[in-house]
All heavy atoms as a GROMACS GRO file, in nm:
protein
  615
    1MET      N    1   0.086  -0.115   0.000
    1MET     CA    2   0.000   0.000   0.000
    1MET      C    3   0.090   0.122   0.000
    1MET      O    4   0.194   0.122   0.063
    1MET     CB    5  -0.092  -0.010   0.122
    1MET     CG    6  -0.114   0.113   0.201
    1MET     SD    7  -0.213   0.090   0.351
    1MET     CE    8  -0.349  -0.003   0.298
    2VAL      N    9   0.053   0.222  -0.076
    2VAL     CA   10   0.128   0.348  -0.078
    2VAL      C   11   0.046   0.450   0.000
    2VAL      O   12  -0.070   0.474  -0.029
    2VAL     CB   13   0.153   0.397  -0.221
    2VAL    CG1   14   0.225   0.531  -0.219
    2VAL    CG2   15   0.235   0.295  -0.299
    3GLY      N   16   0.108   0.506   0.103
    3GLY     CA   17   0.042   0.607   0.185
    3GLY      C   18   0.058   0.746   0.126
    3GLY      O   19   0.085   0.764   0.007
    4THR      N   20   0.045   0.846   0.210
    4THR     CA   21   0.053   0.984   0.168
    4THR      C   22   0.194   1.023   0.126
    4THR      O   23   0.291   0.991   0.195
    4THR     CB   24   0.008   1.076   0.284
    4THR    OG1   25  -0.122   1.038   0.323
    4THR    CG2   26   0.008   1.221   0.242
    5VAL      N   27   0.205   1.090   0.014
    5VAL     CA   28   0.333   1.143  -0.034
    5VAL      C   29   0.320   1.295  -0.036
    5VAL      O   30   0.225   1.349  -0.092
    5VAL     CB   31   0.366   1.091  -0.175
    5VAL    CG1   32   0.492   1.156  -0.228
    5VAL    CG2   33   0.382   0.938  -0.172
    6ILE      N   34   0.413   1.362   0.030
    6ILE     CA   35   0.410   1.509   0.038
    6ILE      C   36   0.527   1.565  -0.042
    6ILE      O   37   0.640   1.522  -0.026
    6ILE     CB   38   0.419   1.554   0.184
    6ILE    CG1   39   0.297   1.505   0.262
    6ILE    CG2   40   0.430   1.706   0.193
    6ILE    CD1   41   0.303   1.530   0.410
    7ASN      N   42   0.497   1.662  -0.126
    7ASN     CA   43   0.599   1.728  -0.206
    7ASN      C   44   0.658   1.843  -0.125
    7ASN      O   45   0.593   1.944  -0.101
    7ASN     CB   46   0.536   1.781  -0.336
    7ASN     CG   47   0.634   1.858  -0.421
    7ASN    OD1   48   0.754   1.858  -0.395
    7ASN    ND2   49   0.583   1.925  -0.522
    8LYS      N   50   0.783   1.830  -0.084
    8LYS     CA   51   0.850   1.936  -0.007
    8LYS      C   52   0.945   2.017  -0.094
    8LYS      O   53   1.015   2.102  -0.042
    8LYS     CB   54   0.926   1.875   0.110
    8LYS     CG   55   0.834   1.818   0.216
    8LYS     CD   56   0.913   1.774   0.338
    8LYS     CE   57   0.823   1.725   0.447
    8LYS     NZ   58   0.898   1.686   0.566
    9SER      N   59   0.945   1.991  -0.224
    9SER     CA   60   1.032   2.067  -0.313
    9SER      C   61   0.965   2.200  -0.349
    9SER      O   62   0.848   2.223  -0.319
    9SER     CB   63   1.061   1.988  -0.441
    9SER     OG   64   0.948   1.988  -0.525
   10LEU      N   65   1.039   2.286  -0.412
   10LEU     CA   66   0.984   2.414  -0.458
   10LEU      C   67   0.914   2.400  -0.592
   10LEU      O   68   0.848   2.494  -0.638
   10LEU     CB   69   1.095   2.519  -0.467
   10LEU     CG   70   1.163   2.553  -0.334
   10LEU    CD1   71   1.277   2.651  -0.356
   10LEU    CD2   72   1.062   2.607  -0.233
   11GLU      N   73   0.927   2.284  -0.654
   11GLU     CA   74   0.864   2.259  -0.783
   11GLU      C   75   0.722   2.206  -0.763
   11GLU      O   76   0.695   2.135  -0.667
   11GLU     CB   77   0.943   2.156  -0.863
   11GLU     CG   78   1.083   2.200  -0.900
   11GLU     CD   79   1.154   2.093  -0.980
   11GLU    OE1   80   1.092   2.037  -1.072
   11GLU    OE2   81   1.269   2.065  -0.947
   12HIS      N   82   0.635   2.242  -0.858
   12HIS     CA   83   0.499   2.187  -0.853
   12HIS      C   84   0.503   2.047  -0.914
   12HIS      O   85   0.528   2.031  -1.033
   12HIS     CB   86   0.400   2.274  -0.930
   12HIS     CG   87   0.264   2.213  -0.936
   12HIS    ND1   88   0.182   2.204  -0.827
   12HIS    CD2   89   0.197   2.154  -1.038
   12HIS    CE1   90   0.069   2.142  -0.860
   12HIS    NE2   91   0.077   2.111  -0.989
   13ILE      N   92   0.483   1.946  -0.831
   13ILE     CA   93   0.483   1.807  -0.877
   13ILE      C   94   0.354   1.745  -0.828
   13ILE      O   95   0.322   1.750  -0.709
   13ILE     CB   96   0.604   1.728  -0.821
   13ILE    CG1   97   0.734   1.791  -0.868
   13ILE    CG2   98   0.594   1.582  -0.861
   13ILE    CD1   99   0.857   1.734  -0.802
   14ASN      N  100   0.277   1.689  -0.920
   14ASN     CA  101   0.153   1.623  -0.884
   14ASN      C  102   0.188   1.490  -0.816
   14ASN      O  103   0.231   1.396  -0.880
   14ASN     CB  104   0.067   1.599  -1.009
   14ASN     CG  105  -0.067   1.540  -0.974
   14ASN    OD1  106  -0.087   1.479  -0.869
   14ASN    ND2  107  -0.161   1.557  -1.064
   15THR      N  108   0.170   1.484  -0.685
   15THR     CA  109   0.210   1.364  -0.610
   15THR      C  110   0.125   1.243  -0.648
   15THR      O  111   0.175   1.131  -0.643
   15THR     CB  112   0.204   1.388  -0.458
   15THR    OG1  113   0.071   1.428  -0.420
   15THR    CG2  114   0.304   1.493  -0.415
   16GLU      N  115   0.001   1.264  -0.687
   16GLU     CA  116  -0.083   1.150  -0.726
   16GLU      C  117  -0.028   1.083  -0.851
   16GLU      O  118  -0.024   0.961  -0.860
   16GLU     CB  119  -0.227   1.196  -0.751
   16GLU     CG  120  -0.321   1.080  -0.774
   16GLU     CD  121  -0.466   1.123  -0.778
   16GLU    OE1  122  -0.502   1.221  -0.710
   16GLU    OE2  123  -0.543   1.057  -0.849
   17THR      N  124   0.020   1.163  -0.946
   17THR     CA  125   0.082   1.107  -1.067
   17THR      C  126   0.208   1.031  -1.030
   17THR      O  127   0.232   0.920  -1.080
   17THR     CB  128   0.116   1.220  -1.167
   17THR    OG1  129  -0.005   1.287  -1.201
   17THR    CG2  130   0.181   1.164  -1.291
   18PHE      N  131   0.287   1.086  -0.940
   18PHE     CA  132   0.409   1.020  -0.893
   18PHE      C  133   0.376   0.886  -0.827
   18PHE      O  134   0.440   0.785  -0.856
   18PHE     CB  135   0.482   1.112  -0.794
   18PHE     CG  136   0.599   1.047  -0.727
   18PHE    CD1  137   0.718   1.030  -0.794
   18PHE    CD2  138   0.589   1.003  -0.595
   18PHE    CE1  139   0.827   0.969  -0.732
   18PHE    CE2  140   0.696   0.943  -0.532
   18PHE     CZ  141   0.815   0.926  -0.600
   19VAL      N  142   0.276   0.884  -0.743
   19VAL     CA  143   0.237   0.761  -0.673
   19VAL      C  144   0.189   0.657  -0.772
   19VAL      O  145   0.226   0.539  -0.764
   19VAL     CB  146   0.130   0.790  -0.566
   19VAL    CG1  147   0.066   0.662  -0.514
   19VAL    CG2  148   0.190   0.870  -0.451
   20LYS      N  149   0.106   0.697  -0.869
   20LYS     CA  150   0.056   0.601  -0.970
   20LYS      C  151   0.170   0.544  -1.053
   20LYS      O  152   0.171   0.424  -1.084
   20LYS     CB  153  -0.048   0.668  -1.061
   20LYS     CG  154  -0.176   0.707  -0.991
   20LYS     CD  155  -0.247   0.585  -0.934
   20LYS     CE  156  -0.373   0.625  -0.861
   20LYS     NZ  157  -0.429   0.518  -0.781
   21ASP      N  158   0.267   0.629  -1.088
   21ASP     CA  159   0.384   0.580  -1.162
   21ASP      C  160   0.462   0.479  -1.079
   21ASP      O  161   0.506   0.374  -1.130
   21ASP     CB  162   0.477   0.695  -1.201
   21ASP     CG  163   0.420   0.784  -1.309
   21ASP    OD1  164   0.321   0.744  -1.374
   21ASP    OD2  165   0.474   0.896  -1.328
   22LEU      N  166   0.480   0.508  -0.952
   22LEU     CA  167   0.550   0.418  -0.860
   22LEU      C  168   0.476   0.286  -0.846
   22LEU      O  169   0.537   0.178  -0.855
   22LEU     CB  170   0.567   0.485  -0.724
   22LEU     CG  171   0.643   0.408  -0.618
   22LEU    CD1  172   0.784   0.378  -0.662
   22LEU    CD2  173   0.645   0.489  -0.488
   23GLU      N  174   0.347   0.291  -0.827
   23GLU     CA  175   0.266   0.169  -0.815
   23GLU      C  176   0.277   0.084  -0.941
   23GLU      O  177   0.294  -0.037  -0.934
   23GLU     CB  178   0.120   0.203  -0.789
   23GLU     CG  179   0.093   0.256  -0.650
   23GLU     CD  180  -0.053   0.299  -0.632
   23GLU    OE1  181  -0.125   0.318  -0.733
   23GLU    OE2  182  -0.092   0.317  -0.516
   24ARG      N  183   0.267   0.149  -1.058
   24ARG     CA  184   0.274   0.076  -1.186
   24ARG      C  185   0.408   0.004  -1.201
   24ARG      O  186   0.414  -0.112  -1.239
   24ARG     CB  187   0.251   0.173  -1.303
   24ARG     CG  188   0.247   0.103  -1.438
   24ARG     CD  189   0.212   0.195  -1.554
   24ARG     NE  190   0.272   0.327  -1.550
   24ARG     CZ  191   0.208   0.438  -1.512
   24ARG    NH1  192   0.083   0.433  -1.474
   24ARG    NH2  193   0.271   0.554  -1.512
   25GLU      N  194   0.518   0.074  -1.170
   25GLU     CA  195   0.650   0.012  -1.180
   25GLU      C  196   0.665  -0.106  -1.084
   25GLU      O  197   0.722  -0.210  -1.120
   25GLU     CB  198   0.760   0.116  -1.154
   25GLU     CG  199   0.774   0.218  -1.265
   25GLU     CD  200   0.809   0.158  -1.399
   25GLU    OE1  201   0.893   0.066  -1.406
   25GLU    OE2  202   0.752   0.204  -1.501
   26LEU      N  203   0.615  -0.090  -0.964
   26LEU     CA  204   0.624  -0.200  -0.866
   26LEU      C  205   0.540  -0.320  -0.909
   26LEU      O  206   0.584  -0.435  -0.898
   26LEU     CB  207   0.583  -0.152  -0.727
   26LEU     CG  208   0.680  -0.056  -0.660
   26LEU    CD1  209   0.617   0.008  -0.536
   26LEU    CD2  210   0.809  -0.126  -0.623
   27ILE      N  211   0.421  -0.295  -0.957
   27ILE     CA  212   0.334  -0.404  -1.005
   27ILE      C  213   0.398  -0.474  -1.124
   27ILE      O  214   0.401  -0.597  -1.132
   27ILE     CB  215   0.194  -0.352  -1.041
   27ILE    CG1  216   0.120  -0.312  -0.913
   27ILE    CG2  217   0.114  -0.456  -1.120
   27ILE    CD1  218  -0.009  -0.236  -0.938
   28ASN      N  219   0.451  -0.396  -1.219
   28ASN     CA  220   0.514  -0.453  -1.337
   28ASN      C  221   0.638  -0.534  -1.303
   28ASN      O  222   0.677  -0.623  -1.380
   28ASN     CB  223   0.548  -0.344  -1.440
   28ASN     CG  224   0.425  -0.288  -1.507
   28ASN    OD1  225   0.318  -0.348  -1.506
   28ASN    ND2  226   0.438  -0.170  -1.566
   29SER      N  227   0.699  -0.509  -1.189
   29SER     CA  228   0.816  -0.586  -1.148
   29SER      C  229   0.778  -0.730  -1.114
   29SER      O  230   0.863  -0.818  -1.115
   29SER     CB  231   0.883  -0.522  -1.026
   29SER     OG  232   0.808  -0.547  -0.908
   30GLY      N  233   0.650  -0.752  -1.083
   30GLY     CA  234   0.605  -0.886  -1.046
   30GLY      C  235   0.642  -0.925  -0.904
   30GLY      O  236   0.613  -1.036  -0.860
   31GLU      N  237   0.704  -0.835  -0.830
   31GLU     CA  238   0.750  -0.864  -0.694
   31GLU      C  239   0.650  -0.828  -0.586
   31GLU      O  240   0.661  -0.873  -0.473
   31GLU     CB  241   0.882  -0.791  -0.666
   31GLU     CG  242   0.996  -0.831  -0.760
   31GLU     CD  243   1.041  -0.974  -0.737
   31GLU    OE1  244   1.047  -1.018  -0.621
   31GLU    OE2  245   1.071  -1.042  -0.837
   32VAL      N  246   0.553  -0.741  -0.619
   32VAL     CA  247   0.458  -0.695  -0.518
   32VAL      C  248   0.316  -0.696  -0.573
   32VAL      O  249   0.294  -0.696  -0.695
   32VAL     CB  250   0.490  -0.552  -0.468
   32VAL    CG1  251   0.625  -0.545  -0.402
   32VAL    CG2  252   0.482  -0.452  -0.581
   33LYS      N  253   0.220  -0.695  -0.484
   33LYS     CA  254   0.079  -0.675  -0.515
   33LYS      C  255   0.031  -0.563  -0.425
   33LYS      O  256   0.082  -0.545  -0.315
   33LYS     CB  257  -0.002  -0.802  -0.485
   33LYS     CG  258   0.033  -0.919  -0.573
   33LYS     CD  259  -0.051  -1.039  -0.536
   33LYS     CE  260  -0.010  -1.160  -0.618
   33LYS     NZ  261  -0.083  -1.279  -0.577
   34PHE      N  262  -0.068  -0.488  -0.470
   34PHE     CA  263  -0.121  -0.378  -0.392
   34PHE      C  264  -0.260  -0.411  -0.340
   34PHE      O  265  -0.336  -0.483  -0.405
   34PHE     CB  266  -0.128  -0.250  -0.476
   34PHE     CG  267   0.003  -0.180  -0.489
   34PHE    CD1  268   0.091  -0.213  -0.589
   34PHE    CD2  269   0.040  -0.084  -0.398
   34PHE    CE1  270   0.213  -0.150  -0.601
   34PHE    CE2  271   0.163  -0.020  -0.407
   34PHE     CZ  272   0.249  -0.053  -0.509
   35VAL      N  273  -0.291  -0.358  -0.223
   35VAL     CA  274  -0.427  -0.365  -0.170
   35VAL      C  275  -0.492  -0.229  -0.194
   35VAL      O  276  -0.425  -0.132  -0.228
   35VAL     CB  277  -0.429  -0.401  -0.020
   35VAL    CG1  278  -0.373  -0.540   0.002
   35VAL    CG2  279  -0.354  -0.298   0.063
   36ALA      N  280  -0.621  -0.222  -0.178
   36ALA     CA  281  -0.695  -0.098  -0.201
   36ALA      C  282  -0.656   0.008  -0.100
   36ALA      O  283  -0.617  -0.021   0.014
   36ALA     CB  284  -0.845  -0.126  -0.192
   37SER      N  285  -0.671   0.133  -0.141
   37SER     CA  286  -0.645   0.245  -0.052
   37SER      C  287  -0.752   0.251   0.056
   37SER      O  288  -0.856   0.185   0.047
   37SER     CB  289  -0.644   0.376  -0.130
   37SER     OG  290  -0.776   0.407  -0.173
   38SER      N  291  -0.731   0.334   0.155
   38SER     CA  292  -0.828   0.350   0.263
   38SER      C  293  -0.964   0.392   0.209
   38SER      O  294  -1.067   0.338   0.248
   38SER     CB  295  -0.775   0.453   0.363
   38SER     OG  296  -0.868   0.472   0.466
   39ALA      N  297  -0.964   0.489   0.118
   39ALA     CA  298  -1.092   0.538   0.060
   39ALA      C  299  -1.160   0.428  -0.021
   39ALA      O  300  -1.282   0.411  -0.014
   39ALA     CB  301  -1.066   0.660  -0.027
   40GLU      N  302  -1.082   0.354  -0.096
   40GLU     CA  303  -1.138   0.245  -0.177
   40GLU      C  304  -1.195   0.135  -0.087
   40GLU      O  305  -1.302   0.081  -0.115
   40GLU     CB  306  -1.033   0.187  -0.271
   40GLU     CG  307  -0.992   0.283  -0.380
   40GLU     CD  308  -0.866   0.240  -0.452
   40GLU    OE1  309  -0.780   0.171  -0.392
   40GLU    OE2  310  -0.853   0.274  -0.571
   41ARG      N  311  -1.124   0.102   0.021
   41ARG     CA  312  -1.173  -0.001   0.113
   41ARG      C  313  -1.305   0.043   0.178
   41ARG      O  314  -1.396  -0.037   0.194
   41ARG     CB  315  -1.069  -0.031   0.220
   41ARG     CG  316  -0.951  -0.109   0.168
   41ARG     CD  317  -0.863  -0.163   0.280
   41ARG     NE  318  -0.830  -0.068   0.383
   41ARG     CZ  319  -0.725   0.015   0.380
   41ARG    NH1  320  -0.644   0.015   0.276
   41ARG    NH2  321  -0.700   0.098   0.479
   42GLN      N  322  -1.313   0.171   0.214
   42GLN     CA  323  -1.436   0.221   0.276
   42GLN      C  324  -1.554   0.210   0.179
   42GLN      O  325  -1.664   0.172   0.219
   42GLN     CB  326  -1.417   0.367   0.319
   42GLN     CG  327  -1.529   0.419   0.405
   42GLN     CD  328  -1.550   0.338   0.531
   42GLN    OE1  329  -1.456   0.290   0.592
   42GLN    NE2  330  -1.674   0.319   0.568
   43GLU      N  331  -1.529   0.239   0.051
   43GLU     CA  332  -1.635   0.227  -0.050
   43GLU      C  333  -1.682   0.082  -0.064
   43GLU      O  334  -1.801   0.054  -0.072
   43GLU     CB  335  -1.583   0.281  -0.183
   43GLU     CG  336  -1.688   0.290  -0.291
   43GLU     CD  337  -1.635   0.354  -0.419
   43GLU    OE1  338  -1.516   0.389  -0.426
   43GLU    OE2  339  -1.715   0.368  -0.512
   44VAL      N  340  -1.588  -0.011  -0.064
   44VAL     CA  341  -1.622  -0.153  -0.075
   44VAL      C  342  -1.698  -0.198   0.049
   44VAL      O  343  -1.798  -0.271   0.040
   44VAL     CB  344  -1.496  -0.239  -0.096
   44VAL    CG1  345  -1.527  -0.387  -0.083
   44VAL    CG2  346  -1.435  -0.211  -0.233
   45ARG      N  347  -1.654  -0.155   0.166
   45ARG     CA  348  -1.724  -0.192   0.290
   45ARG      C  349  -1.867  -0.140   0.290
   45ARG      O  350  -1.959  -0.211   0.334
   45ARG     CB  351  -1.648  -0.137   0.410
   45ARG     CG  352  -1.518  -0.208   0.434
   45ARG     CD  353  -1.437  -0.141   0.542
   45ARG     NE  354  -1.307  -0.206   0.557
   45ARG     CZ  355  -1.202  -0.146   0.607
   45ARG    NH1  356  -1.207  -0.022   0.650
   45ARG    NH2  357  -1.087  -0.212   0.616
   46GLN      N  358  -1.886  -0.020   0.241
   46GLN     CA  359  -2.022   0.039   0.233
   46GLN      C  360  -2.109  -0.047   0.141
   46GLN      O  361  -2.223  -0.079   0.174
   46GLN     CB  362  -2.014   0.182   0.181
   46GLN     CG  363  -2.149   0.246   0.156
   46GLN     CD  364  -2.218   0.287   0.283
   46GLN    OE1  365  -2.151   0.320   0.381
   46GLN    NE2  366  -2.348   0.284   0.284
   47GLU      N  367  -2.055  -0.084   0.026
   47GLU     CA  368  -2.131  -0.167  -0.069
   47GLU      C  369  -2.166  -0.302  -0.008
   47GLU      O  370  -2.278  -0.350  -0.019
   47GLU     CB  371  -2.050  -0.186  -0.198
   47GLU     CG  372  -2.114  -0.280  -0.298
   47GLU     CD  373  -2.253  -0.239  -0.345
   47GLU    OE1  374  -2.282  -0.118  -0.346
   47GLU    OE2  375  -2.333  -0.329  -0.379
   48ARG      N  376  -2.070  -0.366   0.058
   48ARG     CA  377  -2.097  -0.497   0.119
   48ARG      C  378  -2.201  -0.486   0.230
   48ARG      O  379  -2.284  -0.575   0.246
   48ARG     CB  380  -1.968  -0.558   0.173
   48ARG     CG  381  -1.881  -0.611   0.063
   48ARG     CD  382  -1.762  -0.684   0.117
   48ARG     NE  383  -1.678  -0.731   0.007
   48ARG     CZ  384  -1.553  -0.765   0.020
   48ARG    NH1  385  -1.494  -0.760   0.138
   48ARG    NH2  386  -1.484  -0.807  -0.084
   49ALA      N  387  -2.197  -0.378   0.306
   49ALA     CA  388  -2.297  -0.357   0.412
   49ALA      C  389  -2.436  -0.345   0.350
   49ALA      O  390  -2.533  -0.402   0.403
   49ALA     CB  391  -2.262  -0.233   0.493
   50GLU      N  392  -2.447  -0.272   0.239
   50GLU     CA  393  -2.576  -0.259   0.172
   50GLU      C  394  -2.623  -0.393   0.114
   50GLU      O  395  -2.742  -0.422   0.114
   50GLU     CB  396  -2.567  -0.154   0.062
   50GLU     CG  397  -2.553  -0.014   0.118
   50GLU     CD  398  -2.536   0.092   0.010
   50GLU    OE1  399  -2.561   0.064  -0.109
   50GLU    OE2  400  -2.499   0.206   0.046
   51GLN      N  401  -2.529  -0.475   0.068
   51GLN     CA  402  -2.565  -0.606   0.014
   51GLN      C  403  -2.624  -0.697   0.121
   51GLN      O  404  -2.706  -0.784   0.089
   51GLN     CB  405  -2.443  -0.673  -0.048
   51GLN     CG  406  -2.402  -0.618  -0.180
   51GLN     CD  407  -2.289  -0.700  -0.241
   51GLN    OE1  408  -2.272  -0.817  -0.212
   51GLN    NE2  409  -2.213  -0.634  -0.328
   52GLN      N  410  -2.584  -0.680   0.245
   52GLN     CA  411  -2.633  -0.767   0.351
   52GLN      C  412  -2.784  -0.759   0.363
   52GLN      O  413  -2.850  -0.854   0.403
   52GLN     CB  414  -2.567  -0.731   0.485
   52GLN     CG  415  -2.416  -0.743   0.486
   52GLN     CD  416  -2.364  -0.874   0.427
   52GLN    OE1  417  -2.397  -0.982   0.472
   52GLN    NE2  418  -2.281  -0.861   0.325
   53GLU      N  419  -2.840  -0.645   0.324
   53GLU     CA  420  -2.985  -0.627   0.332
   53GLU      C  421  -3.054  -0.637   0.197
   53GLU      O  422  -3.171  -0.672   0.192
   53GLU     CB  423  -3.018  -0.492   0.396
   53GLU     CG  424  -2.968  -0.481   0.537
   53GLU     CD  425  -3.052  -0.388   0.621
   53GLU    OE1  426  -3.160  -0.348   0.574
   53GLU    OE2  427  -3.011  -0.362   0.732
   54ASN      N  428  -2.982  -0.605   0.090
   54ASN     CA  429  -3.050  -0.588  -0.039
   54ASN      C  430  -3.018  -0.695  -0.143
   54ASN      O  431  -3.090  -0.703  -0.244
   54ASN     CB  432  -3.014  -0.450  -0.097
   54ASN     CG  433  -3.058  -0.339  -0.004
   54ASN    OD1  434  -3.170  -0.339   0.045
   54ASN    ND2  435  -2.970  -0.245   0.021
   55ALA      N  436  -2.914  -0.773  -0.128
   55ALA     CA  437  -2.876  -0.870  -0.231
   55ALA      C  438  -2.930  -1.009  -0.200
   55ALA      O  439  -2.956  -1.043  -0.084
   55ALA     CB  440  -2.725  -0.875  -0.243
   56ASN      N  441  -2.944  -1.089  -0.305
   56ASN     CA  442  -2.985  -1.229  -0.288
   56ASN      C  443  -2.877  -1.306  -0.214
   56ASN      O  444  -2.758  -1.274  -0.225
   56ASN     CB  445  -3.005  -1.295  -0.426
   56ASN     CG  446  -3.122  -1.237  -0.500
   56ASN    OD1  447  -3.220  -1.196  -0.441
   56ASN    ND2  448  -3.110  -1.233  -0.632
   57ASP      N  449  -2.917  -1.409  -0.143
   57ASP     CA  450  -2.820  -1.492  -0.070
   57ASP      C  451  -2.712  -1.549  -0.162
   57ASP      O  452  -2.597  -1.560  -0.123
   57ASP     CB  453  -2.891  -1.607   0.001
   57ASP     CG  454  -2.976  -1.560   0.118
   57ASP    OD1  455  -2.951  -1.448   0.168
   57ASP    OD2  456  -3.066  -1.636   0.160
   58GLU      N  457  -2.750  -1.584  -0.286
   58GLU     CA  458  -2.656  -1.645  -0.378
   58GLU      C  459  -2.548  -1.548  -0.427
   58GLU      O  460  -2.439  -1.589  -0.464
   58GLU     CB  461  -2.729  -1.704  -0.500
   58GLU     CG  462  -2.831  -1.811  -0.468
   58GLU     CD  463  -2.967  -1.753  -0.430
   58GLU    OE1  464  -3.006  -1.648  -0.483
   58GLU    OE2  465  -3.033  -1.813  -0.343
   59THR      N  466  -2.579  -1.420  -0.431
   59THR     CA  467  -2.484  -1.322  -0.485
   59THR      C  468  -2.423  -1.230  -0.380
   59THR      O  469  -2.330  -1.156  -0.410
   59THR     CB  470  -2.554  -1.234  -0.592
   59THR    OG1  471  -2.662  -1.163  -0.530
   59THR    CG2  472  -2.605  -1.318  -0.707
   60ARG      N  473  -2.471  -1.236  -0.258
   60ARG     CA  474  -2.423  -1.150  -0.150
   60ARG      C  475  -2.277  -1.182  -0.118
   60ARG      O  476  -2.237  -1.296  -0.107
   60ARG     CB  477  -2.508  -1.172  -0.026
   60ARG     CG  478  -2.472  -1.084   0.090
   60ARG     CD  479  -2.563  -1.108   0.210
   60ARG     NE  480  -2.701  -1.083   0.169
   60ARG     CZ  481  -2.804  -1.160   0.207
   60ARG    NH1  482  -2.785  -1.265   0.285
   60ARG    NH2  483  -2.925  -1.131   0.166
   61LYS      N  484  -2.194  -1.078  -0.107
   61LYS     CA  485  -2.053  -1.094  -0.070
   61LYS      C  486  -2.038  -1.081   0.081
   61LYS      O  487  -2.104  -0.998   0.144
   61LYS     CB  488  -1.965  -0.989  -0.139
   61LYS     CG  489  -1.975  -0.993  -0.290
   61LYS     CD  490  -1.937  -1.129  -0.343
   61LYS     CE  491  -1.956  -1.136  -0.493
   61LYS     NZ  492  -1.984  -1.269  -0.540
   62LYS      N  493  -1.952  -1.164   0.138
   62LYS     CA  494  -1.933  -1.165   0.283
   62LYS      C  495  -1.855  -1.043   0.330
   62LYS      O  496  -1.767  -0.993   0.260
   62LYS     CB  497  -1.858  -1.291   0.326
   62LYS     CG  498  -1.934  -1.418   0.301
   62LYS     CD  499  -1.855  -1.538   0.348
   62LYS     CE  500  -1.930  -1.665   0.321
   62LYS     NZ  501  -1.855  -1.783   0.361
   63MET      N  502  -1.886  -0.999   0.449
   63MET     CA  503  -1.809  -0.893   0.513
   63MET      C  504  -1.679  -0.955   0.565
   63MET      O  505  -1.668  -1.076   0.582
   63MET     CB  506  -1.887  -0.833   0.632
   63MET     CG  507  -2.017  -0.765   0.592
   63MET     SD  508  -1.994  -0.614   0.498
   63MET     CE  509  -1.945  -0.501   0.625
   64LYS      N  510  -1.580  -0.871   0.589
   64LYS     CA  511  -1.452  -0.912   0.648
   64LYS      C  512  -1.377  -1.013   0.563
   64LYS      O  513  -1.321  -1.108   0.612
   64LYS     CB  514  -1.473  -0.968   0.790
   64LYS     CG  515  -1.535  -0.869   0.884
   64LYS     CD  516  -1.547  -0.927   1.022
   64LYS     CE  517  -1.614  -0.827   1.113
   64LYS     NZ  518  -1.630  -0.875   1.247
   65ASN      N  519  -1.375  -0.991   0.434
   65ASN     CA  520  -1.305  -1.081   0.344
   65ASN      C  521  -1.204  -1.001   0.261
   65ASN      O  522  -1.208  -1.002   0.140
   65ASN     CB  523  -1.406  -1.154   0.253
   65ASN     CG  524  -1.344  -1.273   0.185
   65ASN    OD1  525  -1.240  -1.321   0.226
   65ASN    ND2  526  -1.408  -1.320   0.079
   66GLU      N  527  -1.114  -0.928   0.330
   66GLU     CA  528  -1.018  -0.839   0.264
   66GLU      C  529  -0.877  -0.894   0.277
   66GLU      O  530  -0.846  -0.967   0.369
   66GLU     CB  531  -1.022  -0.700   0.328
   66GLU     CG  532  -1.156  -0.632   0.320
   66GLU     CD  533  -1.158  -0.499   0.392
   66GLU    OE1  534  -1.051  -0.448   0.429
   66GLU    OE2  535  -1.268  -0.446   0.412
   67ASN      N  536  -0.792  -0.856   0.183
   67ASN     CA  537  -0.650  -0.885   0.194
   67ASN      C  538  -0.582  -0.771   0.268
   67ASN      O  539  -0.607  -0.655   0.238
   67ASN     CB  540  -0.585  -0.899   0.055
   67ASN     CG  541  -0.630  -1.024  -0.016
   67ASN    OD1  542  -0.661  -1.124   0.046
   67ASN    ND2  543  -0.637  -1.018  -0.147
   68GLY      N  544  -0.499  -0.803   0.361
   68GLY     CA  545  -0.427  -0.702   0.437
   68GLY      C  546  -0.293  -0.669   0.372
   68GLY      O  547  -0.242  -0.743   0.290
   69ALA      N  548  -0.237  -0.556   0.412
   69ALA     CA  549  -0.106  -0.513   0.360
   69ALA      C  550   0.004  -0.553   0.457
   69ALA      O  551  -0.012  -0.544   0.579
   69ALA     CB  552  -0.105  -0.362   0.342
   70ASP      N  553   0.114  -0.599   0.405
   70ASP     CA  554   0.232  -0.628   0.486
   70ASP      C  555   0.314  -0.504   0.511
   70ASP      O  556   0.381  -0.491   0.614
   70ASP     CB  557   0.318  -0.735   0.420
   70ASP     CG  558   0.250  -0.870   0.414
   70ASP    OD1  559   0.181  -0.906   0.510
   70ASP    OD2  560   0.265  -0.940   0.313
   71TYR      N  561   0.313  -0.411   0.414
   71TYR     CA  562   0.395  -0.289   0.422
   71TYR      C  563   0.319  -0.170   0.370
   71TYR      O  564   0.230  -0.184   0.285
   71TYR     CB  565   0.522  -0.304   0.337
   71TYR     CG  566   0.606  -0.422   0.374
   71TYR    CD1  567   0.598  -0.540   0.302
   71TYR    CD2  568   0.693  -0.416   0.482
   71TYR    CE1  569   0.673  -0.651   0.336
   71TYR    CE2  570   0.770  -0.525   0.516
   71TYR     CZ  571   0.760  -0.642   0.443
   71TYR     OH  572   0.835  -0.750   0.478
   72MET      N  573   0.355  -0.051   0.418
   72MET     CA  574   0.304   0.073   0.364
   72MET      C  575   0.421   0.163   0.331
   72MET      O  576   0.505   0.189   0.415
   72MET     CB  577   0.212   0.146   0.462
   72MET     CG  578   0.165   0.282   0.409
   72MET     SD  579   0.072   0.379   0.528
   72MET     CE  580  -0.092   0.328   0.487
   73LEU      N  581   0.426   0.209   0.206
   73LEU     CA  582   0.532   0.300   0.162
   73LEU      C  583   0.484   0.442   0.183
   73LEU      O  584   0.376   0.479   0.136
   73LEU     CB  585   0.561   0.276   0.013
   73LEU     CG  586   0.663   0.369  -0.052
   73LEU    CD1  587   0.800   0.349   0.013
   73LEU    CD2  588   0.670   0.342  -0.200
   74ARG      N  589   0.562   0.519   0.257
   74ARG     CA  590   0.528   0.660   0.282
   74ARG      C  591   0.649   0.746   0.252
   74ARG      O  592   0.761   0.706   0.277
   74ARG     CB  593   0.487   0.680   0.428
   74ARG     CG  594   0.363   0.602   0.464
   74ARG     CD  595   0.324   0.621   0.606
   74ARG     NE  596   0.289   0.761   0.630
   74ARG     CZ  597   0.290   0.816   0.749
   74ARG    NH1  598   0.322   0.746   0.855
   74ARG    NH2  599   0.256   0.942   0.765
   75ALA      N  600   0.624   0.864   0.199
   75ALA     CA  601   0.732   0.958   0.171
   75ALA      C  602   0.694   1.093   0.230
   75ALA      O  603   0.591   1.147   0.201
   75ALA     CB  604   0.753   0.972   0.020
   76ARG      N  605   0.779   1.144   0.316
   76ARG     CA  606   0.753   1.273   0.381
   76ARG      C  607   0.875   1.358   0.374
   76ARG      O  608   0.982   1.322   0.380
   76ARG     CB  609   0.715   1.252   0.526
   76ARG     CG  610   0.583   1.177   0.534
   76ARG     CD  611   0.504   1.223   0.652
   76ARG     NE  612   0.378   1.155   0.649
   76ARG     CZ  613   0.264   1.219   0.647
   76ARG    NH1  614   0.258   1.347   0.645
   76ARG    NH2  615   0.152   1.154   0.646
   0.00000   0.00000   0.00000
């Protein structure tokens, strides 16, 4: 998982673009896999919670079925 990256340089650098480039290179290396970001996990949890009441038993996804991260890369 890649955490918050803060640009402390005097140059305007879009940190989101930098993070996406970093993630792509790491994934393409075949050495790592990424888990969803905090915001993405919250969105999935919300959807699964709604499914508990609104989806058919055959298609309902279980809660608490996430992959955890072993490491978080942060740059400050």
